[in-house]
N, C-alpha and C positions, 0 to 999 in steps of 0.2 A: 575487541569483540566484533565479530562479523556475523550478523543475524539476517535471515530472510524471513519475512512475514507473509504467510499465505492466508487466504480467506476470501470468500466471495464479496461482491460489492456491498458495503453496509455492515460488514463484520466487525468493524472497529480497528482495522489495520492502521489507518492514519493516526488515530488517537494513541494507540500503543506505540507506534513508531516514534511519535513526538515525545512520549514519556520515557521510553527506553533510551532515546538519544541523549536526553538530559541526564538520565541516571548513569550512563556509561561514558558520557563525554565524547560521543562520536556523532557524525551527521546522520540525520534521517533523510533518506533519498527516496522520493516518490516519483516514479516515471509519470504517473498521472499528473502531478503538479508540474513536472517539467514540461509536459506537452500542453497543459492548459495555459501555462505562461507563454509558450510559443504561439498558441492560438491568439491569445490576447495581443501579443506583439505583432501578429500576422507575419511571422517569418515564413520562409519557404517550407520548413518542416512543420510549423504550426498550421499552415494552410492544408498540407497533406494530412496531418493528423486529424484535423477538424472533421474531415469527410467521414473518417471511420468512427471517431468518438461519438458523434451525434447520432450514429446508428447503433451504438452500443457494441461496436466491433473492435477488435484489437488492431492497433497500429502495426503495420508490417514489421516482421522481425529485423530486417536489415536496418531500418530506421531506428528502432528501439535499441538494438544492440550497440549501434554506433554511439547513440547518445549516452548509454550507460557506461560504455568503455571510457568515454571522454570524462564523465563525471567521476568515476572511481580512480582516475589517474591524478585527481586533484590532491594537493597536499593534506587537506583536512581528512582524507580517507586513510591516511597512512596507519593510524592506530585502529581503524575499524569503521563500521558503518552499519546502519539499519536499512535494509532494502524493503520497500513497500511497493508492491505491484510489479516486481521483476524478481525472478523470472515468472512468466505466465504460460509457458509451454515447455515441453521436453527439449525442443530445439534451443530455446533461450537458456534453459538450465545448463545444457552442454556448453553453450557459448560462455556462460558465467564461469563454469568450471575451468574452461580454457584460459580465461582472463586471469583468474586467481592462480592457476598453475604457473602461468607465465611470470607472475609476480611473486611466486614461491609462498603463496598464502592459501588458506582454505577457510571454508565456512565453519563456524563453531556450532550453529544450531539453526534449524528451520522450525518456526512456530506456525501451526495451522489453527486458526480460530474457527471453531465449529458453531454455525448458527443456522436455525431452520429458515426456509424460504419466506414464510409469512412474516417473521420478525424482520427479515432483511428489507422487505418491501415497505413495511411500516416505518423503519428507521430512515430509509431514503427519503420518504415524503417529508420528514421533519428536519432533515439535515441542512445546515447552513455553514458556509465556508468563508474564510477571509483570505485576502491575497497574500497574507504573511504565512499561510499554511495552517493556521488554527482551524479546528473543526468544532462545531457546536450542534446541539439538537434542541428544537424549540420547546420540547417537554422533558427529555431525558438529561440534557446538559445545556440549559440555556445561558446566554451571556448575562452579565450583571445588568447591562443596559441593553434593552431590546434593540436588535438590529445592528449592534456595535461590538467589535472585537474587544475582549478584555485586555489583550496584550498590546495591540497597537492603535486601537480606536477606529479601525477601518470598518467600512460598511460591509455587512454580511450579505451574502447572496446565496441563491439556490442554484446548483449546477444543473445545466440542461440534461445531463445524463442521469439525474436523480428522478426524472419523470417515470411513472410506473411502467409504461410500455418499454422504455429504454432499459430500466432496471431488469425487467423479465428477460429481455434479450441478452443483457450482460450475464445474467445468471446462467442462461443456456449456454453461452460462449464459455463461461467459467467451467461448467460441468464438462464440456467437451474438451477444452484445451488445458485447463489448469489443474483440475482434480487429479489427473494422472501423476502430477508431481509428488503427491503424497507417497505413492508407492516408490517412486524414484528415490526420494530422500529417506524413506523408511528403510530401504535396502542398504543405504549408506550408514544407517544407525544414528542419524542426527535429527530425526523428526519428532516433534512434540505436538500432540493434538490437545488443544485446550478449549474448554467450554467458553464460548464468547456470547452466549445468549442472554446473559443477565445485564446488570448495570455496568457502567464503565469501571466503577470501583471493584465490582466482582471480577470482571475480566482481568483488571490489573493484578488483583491478588492471585488469581489462578495462574497468570503468566509468570509472576514472580516465584511462586511456589514450584512451578514446573522447572524453571531455570535453576533454582536452588538445588533441586534433586538431580538435574542433569549435569550441571557444570562442576 
C-alpha cells in the first residue's frame, strides 16, 4: 500500500498516517519529522532546514527530495509506505513519480484532508508532540498523563511552527504550493477528498470509508 496524505498544517495528516501505517503494516514517513529530528541533532541538513521551518517556509526541493529518496530506498518501504508532508509541490510530485517509476512501483491513492482555516489555527494552538512521533491535542486528544506521551512516556512539547503567525504563513504557502497537487492527482484518478474538520474518530471513519470505496 503506497499512500500520500495531503492537507494543510493541522489537518490531521500525522495522526492519520500513524493510524494507517499500523493498519497496513507499512512505515509512516513524515518529512516534517525527518527535518525536525535533523534540527534537534543540528546536522548540516537540520541547520539549513531550521531557517526555513521557523519562518513557515518550505525546505528547498533539492534537500527534501534527496532525503525522501534515501528514506524510500530502505528495506521497510518495500511493501509500501504512508507519505505525510511529501510531495508539497508539483515539482516534488514529479520527482516522486520518477522515483517510483524507477522502482517499477506506483501510488495507490492520494488522500486530501479538507479543513477550514479557523479550525486549523485552533488545532495548532493546542497540539503537542512527542519525539517518538505521536501527536496529541490538549482538548481534542489529550494524553492520559498531562504532558507525557502514552506510548513512550516522553515529554510532550509544542512545536515552534505551531505559533499562530507561523501557522498562517504556512497556510499561505500551502495554498500557493501544495493546493495545486489536488488537480494533479485528480487528473490521474487517484485523489480522494475527505472531510477532516471533525474529531479524530470522525476523520478516521471518513478516511476508511473512502479507501474501502476506492480500493
